[in-house]
C-alpha positions, -999 to +999 in steps of 0.1 A: -849+863+521-837+838+550-837+853+585-808+847+609-825+822+623-832+800+598-794+803+589-786+790+626-813+762+625-797+751+591-763+750+605-773+732+634-789+704+617-756+696+601-740+665+612-712+673+633-676+671+619-665+645+646-637+623+644-656+597+625-651+615+594-614+610+574-593+638+571-602+646+532-637+650+542-628+671+574-608+695+552-633+699+529-661+706+557-631+733+571-627+747+534-666+756+534-660+772+571-670+746+594-645+756+623-657+723+642-642+701+614-608+716+616-609+716+654-612+678+649-584+678+626-563+696+652-576+673+680-565+639+658-531+652+646-518+677+673-501+655+695-482+638+671-472+669+651-461+688+684-440+654+693-427+656+657-414+692+661-405+688+697-382+660+686-368+679+655-357+708+677-353+694+709-371+717+729-410+712+741-416+748+738-403+752+705-421+720+694-455+736+708-445+769+688-439+753+657-468+729+656-491+756+664-477+779+633-483+744+614-519+743+622-523+780+615-508+775+582-531+746+578-563+769+584-546+795+558-543+768+533-575+750+539-593+760+505-562+750+483-559+715+498-563+687+471-571+654+489-568+620+476-559+606+511-526+624+514-536+647+543-511+632+570-481+634+546-496+670+537-495+681+571-462+668+584-448+682+552-454+717+564-443+707+600-409+695+585-408+729+565-410+750+597-385+729+616-362+731+587-366+769+584-359+770+621-328+749+618-313+769+592-323+801+614-302+787+644-275+768+621-266+732+638-273+745+673-304+732+688-322+753+715-330+734+747-353+744+777-336+748+807-341+720+830-342+723+868-323+696+883-320+708+918-343+683+932-348+658+908-350+621+919-326+598+907-350+580+880-362+617+868-326+624+864-319+589+846-347+598+822-337+633+818-300+620+807-316+593+783-337+619+764-307+643+762-289+612+746-315+603+726-316+642+713-279+641+710-281+611+689-309+622+664-289+657+659-258+637+648-283+618+623-277+630+587-311+651+579-327+625+556-323+598+582-333+620+610-362+633+590-376+594+584-369+584+619-390+613+632-417+609+606-421+572+616-419+577+654-428+609+665-453+614+638-462+578+635-466+577+597-464+542+578-436+538+552-459+547+522-467+579+539-432+587+545-422+576+511-450+599+497-438+630+518-401+626+509-406+620+474-386+585+476-396+551+468-409+533+499-378+511+499-356+539+503-380+553+531-373+521+551-338+523+544-333+559+561-353+547+589-332+516+594-303+532+588-311+559+611-321+536+639-290+517+637-267+548+642-290+557+672-287+527+689-248+527+685-248+563+699-266+554+728-247+523+733-218+545+732-229+569+756-240+540+780-207+530+780-191+563+783-171+563+754 
């Protein structure tokens, strides 16, 4: 029978689950109970998941909450994950589902965090207005195009990963991003012109 000390010593002798390991290996270690491996995954992907959720729902507070829920779900599902180099599509599929569920719950309305404008500098006001314009443009995109654009630029997935996540050919993923960006540019141009 091993003593508690020897088990702790054995765990201490394991190599750290650091950011040098690939996502699939970190998920395997997480499934085996290695919290440090899970923490490495969170550190690696948290900012992109948060950015994706924030852009999708238009609120930093909701984006943070949805990202946190996504990582809680990731921890719950860690033992059922099947690797094959598809971690990012797997993770962002969970994030997209969270965002879509929120969208269904509140309809087409987006929840925005109130921003204090009392003493904003002109440059801050301009930046805030540009962000709002971008969010309005994203809100007007068809869901498939909005999702593809957000996966490409907020989640920073490549086209093969987007295609895998959406279940479409890569050319379709590229087309959705291209069409979505074209519509966003037109929207921002119209807003700039005041029409």
